C-alpha positions in Angstrom: 114.8 75.1 54.4 112.0 72.9 53.2 108.7 73.1 55.1 106.0 70.4 54.9 102.7 72.2 55.4 100.8 68.9 55.4 102.9 67.6 58.3 102.3 70.7 60.3 98.5 70.7 59.5 98.2 67.0 60.3 99.9 67.3 63.7 99.0 70.8 65.1 97.8 70.7 68.7 96.7 73.1 71.4 96.9 73.5 75.1 93.9 75.0 77.1 96.0 78.1 77.9 96.8 78.9 74.3 93.1 79.6 73.4 93.0 82.4 76.0 96.4 83.7 74.9 95.2 83.9 71.2 92.0 85.7 72.1 94.0 88.1 74.2 96.6 88.8 71.6 94.0 89.2 68.8 91.6 91.1 71.0 88.9 88.6 70.1 86.5 86.3 71.9 86.6 83.2 69.5 85.5 79.8 70.6 88.2 77.0 70.7 86.7 75.5 67.5 86.8 78.9 65.7 90.4 79.4 66.7 91.4 76.0 65.4 89.6 76.6 62.1 91.3 80.0 61.8 94.7 78.6 62.4 94.2 75.6 60.1 92.9 77.8 57.2 95.6 80.4 57.7 98.4 77.8 57.6 96.8 76.1 54.6 96.5 79.4 52.7 99.9 80.9 53.6 102.6 80.7 50.9 105.5 78.5 51.9 107.8 81.5 51.4 106.2 83.0 54.5 107.3 80.1 56.7 110.4 80.6 58.7 112.2 78.4 61.3 114.2 80.1 64.0 115.5 77.9 66.8 112.8 75.4 67.8 109.9 77.3 66.4 108.1 77.8 63.0 106.9 81.3 62.3 104.1 81.5 59.8 103.2 85.0 58.6 100.0 85.6 56.7 99.9 89.2 55.5 96.3 89.0 54.2 95.0 88.1 57.6 97.7 90.2 59.3 98.7 87.5 61.7 101.9 85.5 62.6 101.5 82.0 64.1 104.2 80.5 66.2 104.4 76.7 66.3 106.8 74.5 68.1 108.7 72.6 65.4 109.1 69.4 67.5 105.6 69.0 69.0 103.6 71.1 66.4 101.9 72.7 69.4 100.6 76.2 68.7 102.4 78.6 71.0 100.7 81.9 70.1 99.3 84.1 67.3 100.3 87.7 67.0 99.1 90.6 64.9 101.7 91.7 62.4 102.8 95.2 63.0 102.7 97.3 59.9 
């Protein structure tokens, strides 16, 4: 499947609840702006071979940062960010 990173980056959006969910999952206390920068940079730097679409979601795995970002493929809304289990 072809993924268009620029389309994802141009359209990503967040809900208020997702910021808390991301901080909880990453065991961090980042500001909303820092979370948005982290996600943008991670998606930008991740090789397209690490993008996967399952059902209605994109899963973007960045092994260097050890995180996987889940994005709704229809709305481009960030759903969550998980640490990758090694």
